[in-house]
N, C-alpha and C positions, 0 to 999 in steps of 0.2 A: 459727632460727639467724640471728644478725646478725653480719656481718663488716665491720669498719671499718679503713681504711688509716690508719696513723700515719706521716706523713712529717715529719721534723724537721730543723732545722739551716739550711735555706735562708732561712727567715724568722725572724730573731731576736726579732721581736715576737710570734710565735705561741706560744700555750700548749699546742699539740698536740705533746707529746713522750711518749716511752715512760715517762720518769720520772714525769710527771704522771698518766698512766694508772695506774701502779703505786701511787702515793700515793692516788689516788681509790679504788682497789680496796681498799687496806688500811684506809681510813677508812670504807668501806661496811659496813653491817650485813648485807649479802647473803652474805658469805663467812665460813667458819669454818676454812679451811685455806689455806696459801700454800706452794707448792713452787716453787723456782727452780732451773733447770739453766743455769749461767752459766760462761763461760770465765774471765773476769777480774773481780776486785773490788778496789776501792780505798777509802781512807778518805774521799775526796771523794764517791764514790758513796754510801757508807753514811751520811755526814753528812746527806744530804738525805732519807733514808728511815728512819733508825734509830729516830727517835721514833715514827713511825707503826707500824713493826714491833713495837716494845715495847708500844705501846698495843693493838695487835691481839692480842698474846699475853696481855696483862693482862685483856682482855675474854674470854679463853677460847679464842682462836684458836691453831692449830698452825702453826708456821713451820719449814720445813726447807730448807736451802740446799745444793746440790750444786755445788761450785766447782772450777774449774781453776786450776792454778798454773804453767802453761807460760810460757816467754819472759820470766820475771821480771816479768810484768805484774800479778800479784796480790801485794800488799805484806804484809810482816811486820805492820805496824801495823793493817791491815785485819783480818787473821786474829786478832790480839790483841783487837781491839775486839769481834769476834764471840764470842770466849771470855769476855771480860769481861762481856758482856751476856747470856751463857748462851743464845745463839741456836744451836740445833742445826744443825751444819754438817758437811758431808762433803767431803773433798778427793779429787779424781779426778786421778790423775797416772800417766802411763806413761813410764818412764825410757828412752824411745827417741824416734824422730821422730814418733810418733803424738800428736797434740794433741787434747785435749778442748776442743771449741769451740762448744757450743750457746748459745743465748740464748732461754730459754723461761721465762715467769713464769705459773704456773697457780694460779688461785683457785677454790675449790669451796665451795658452800653447800648447804643443804637443797633449795633450789628453783632455783638458777642457778649456772652455771659460766662462768668467763672464762679464756681463754688468750691471752697476749701473746707473739707469736713473731716474731723478726726479727733485726736486727743489733746491738742495743743491749746492751753489757756493763753490769755493775753498777759503773760508774765515772761520775764526774761528767760527763765529756765524752760518754760513751756514752749516758747517760740523758737529757741535756739539750742538748748543744752540737754534737756531731758531726752531719754529714749522714748520717742513718740512716733505715732503712725497716723498719717492722714491721706486722703485722696484729693486730687485737684481735678475737677470736672469742668471742661471747657466745651461750649457749644455755640453755634451760630443762632441768630434770631429766628431763622426759619426751621429750626430743628424741633419737630413736634415732641419727640421723647424728652429732649432737654427742657423745653418749656413746661412740659407736664411735671418733670422732676422738680423744677424751681417752684412751680405752683404748689406742689405738695408741701414744700418747705414753708412757704408763706401761709398756706392754709393752716398748717399745724400751729404756727405762731400768730395766727390772725388776731386772737383776742388780746395778745400782748402788744402787737403792732398798733392796734387801734385803741389801746389803753382801756379795753373793756373788761380786762381781767383784774380782779381785786388785788392780786399780788404784784401788780405792775404800777410803778409811779415814775413820773418824769423826775429826773435828778435836778433838784434845786438846792439852794443853801439851806432852806428850812428842812427839807427831807434829809439832807446829810446830817444836820444837827441832831435830828431825832435818832438816826442810826447810830451816831456817836454816843449820845446820851444813853442809849439802850445797850451799848457795848456790842452791837451787831457788827459795827465797823470800828476797828482799832487803829491807832497810830502805828506805823511800822515798827517803831521802837518797842512798843508794848507787845506787839504780836511776836516779834523776834525774841524778846525776853521770855515770853510765855513758852515759845518753842525751845529756847535754850534750857529752860527749867525742866521741861519734859525730857530733853536729851540727857541732862545731867542725871536724872532719876532713873530713866529707863534705857538710855542709849548705851553704846558700846563702852566698855571699861577696859583698862589695860590689864587683862587677865590672860591666863593660858588659853582659855576658851576663845577669847577675842583674837589672840595670836593665830590660833588654828583657823578661825573664820577668815582672817586677812590672807592667810596662806592659801585658802581654798578659793576665795573670790577676789579677783583683781579689781582695782578702782577704775572707773571710766573717766577719761580725761575730759574736762569741760571745754566745750567749744567757745572761743571768744566771739561774743556778739558783734554786729557791725560797728556799734559805737562804743565798744569796749565793755569790760566787766563793770558791773554796777559798783561805783566807788563810794559806797556808804557803809558804815558800820554802826553798831550800837555802843555808845559810850556810857560810862557811869558818871553822872553829874553828882558830885558830893557837895552838899550845901551845909555850911556850918551856921548854927543859930548863934547870933552875936552874944546874947545874954548867957546862954548855958553852954556854948561850945559843943552842943550835941550835933551830930552829923546826920542829915537826911540824904537818902540815896534815890536818885531819879534816873530812869533810863531815857536817853535821848538819841536821836539819829544825828550822825555827824558825817560830813563829806571828807573823804581822804584827800589830803593835799599832796600834790606831786612833790617829791623830794623829802617827805617826812620819813622818819625812821621809827619802826616799831621794835620792841624788845620784850621777850617773854621774861617774866619776873621770877617765877618759882617762889620759894618761901622767903627770900630776901634775908638780910641779916641786920644786926643792930637791935638795941632794946625796943625801938619803935618800929622795927621792920622797915627801915627807910634807906637801907644801903643796897643798891642794885649792882650786881656784877656786870661789868662790861668785858668784851673780849679783845684780846690783842690781835687775834686772827680767827678765822673761821674756816669751815669746810662743808661742802655739800656734794654728795655722790663722788667723793674722792678728789674733788677740785678745790684748791686753796682759794679762799675768799678774803675780802677786807675784814678788818676787825671793827666792832661796833664803836669803840672809843674814838675812832677817826672822825665820826660824825660831829663830835664836839670840838674839832679843830686841833686835836693832839696827835703827835706822832707816836704810834703804838710802840715803836722801838725805844723811844726816849723816856725811859721809866723814871727819870728824875723830874720830869715836867709835871706841873699841876695846873689846874684852872678852876676858877670860880665862875659859875653861870647863874643867870637869873631864870627862874621858872615861872611862867605865866600859867596859872591854874585857877579855874573858876572865876575868871575876870580879875584876879589879883596877882601881883608880882611878888614872888618870894625870892629875896636877894641872897646871894652867896651860898649856892649849893656846890659842894666841893668835888671835883673830879681828880682822882689821884691813883697812883699805883701802890697797891698793898704788897709790900715785900714779903710779909709772912705768908700770904696766900698766893703769891705769884700771879696776881691778876689785877686788871684795872677795875675801878669802882667809881660810882657816883653816890655821894652821901646827900640824900634829899633832906636837908635840914634848914632850908632857907626861911627867912622871916620877912614879913611885910614891913612897910615903913611904920605902921602903927603897932607892930609887935606880934602879929598873929603868926604862928609857926605852921609850916606845911605838915609837920608831923602829926597834927590833930587828925589828918586824913589817912595816915599810914598805919596807925596803931591797930594791933591785932584784935582789940576789943570790938571793932566794927564788924567782925565776922566775915562770912563769905560774900555778903552783899557790898561790903565796903573795903577800905584798905587797899594796899598795893600788892598783897600776897596773892600768888597764883593768878595773876592777871597779865595783861599785855599793856605796857606803857607806850604811848604814841607821842613822840617828840617831833615838833615842827620848828625848824630854825627860822627865827625872825631876823636876827643879825648874828654877829660873831659871839655875843655873850647872852642873848635872850632866846629862850626856847619855850614854845607853848607845849603844855602837857595835857594829854587826855588819857583816861583809863578805859580799857576795853576788856571784855570777858575773853577767856581762852577759846570760847566757841567761835570767835571771829578769825581764828588762825587760817582756815582755808581761804576765806575771802581776802585776807591780807597777802598770803602767798600768791594768789591769783593776780593781785594788783601790784605786785612788786617787780621792779626791774632787775633786782638781784636780792637774794636772801641766802642765809647760811645758818649753821649751828656752830656755837662757840667751840674754841679749842680744836680738837681733832675731829670734830663733826658730831660729837655726842653731847655737846652742851645745849644751852637754851637757844632757841631760834631768834633770829632778828632779820630785818630786811629794810629795803628802801622802796617807797611807793613810786611807781613809774609815772611818767608824764601822761 
């Protein structure tokens, strides 16, 4: 029997992670079955191992997942992905305060067995980024102690494996719909919005106390997963009622497109809070960077130049949004005041009366270039800043490095 400790998260350059051990095991020819007993699963976690799981199945391997759904930590999209790819999965859920919370990944073959046991859930952060600890136990088929160890695991979960336990159900579309209707399983957008709301109310604030906290505790750098950081964020979908012009706000998940540019808005200016400051240049950690105005095809140094762009927002095209240099303020700006062909103004979405849930103030605007004059616009919460910087090929803060942040999404 061979036992190896898997410690991850403290060294972002290390490839020793539970996720990489699982990927290596799925790619190995030593195993013909894979059983996982895991509390939480997300699309980010699946993204990094789904191809290997499907290849394992294609080669004749058997895959069974026994998954928890407590605390809204397993997402609707993750379970849908398992159904879509016909990966045999079981949901373990007790509708009281008892939580299904194991993290065991077991691989068996004719001659060798492997069990990875520890703290890593089947999520992107759990498999690759969080500070986690696991052990990998390898043994041959004739190892009595190893076989007894594996038997103890399967004996413990026997009622679940045989579907004799009332808290275990085969994952089907019908079961998933019941979990969704009961709000046991949420869409990732709703779950993230819920988390963001909690962070806003109880999270760190820009205060002297928080400054002292950040001086005392340094941030851990996130390791890049094998298939890259998860390129999704939560956007605010603003929907205008045609008859009343009232605006409804819906949270939705959106994929970050390579080459898009995001800009932190701050309070914005103009009566409708529709004028966004752009930067002539930027800086980060003392290094000079590109200015955000260049994304719209203007030379930052040619302050006499202007440009009108079309903004595609909510499925509609708002024509003639003006990019210009404001001499009095000595900075570039974009005035989001475009109008659709039938007369609808984009300013109905920027007005301060929408409050913190709507409008453009204190948000992040994500622009995606369609062509030289057309740009798609999406609105993100400031909580998405870390995910955006992680997924950016380059980013900076305006002016001397103390202005609002902006960046370009990487390939």
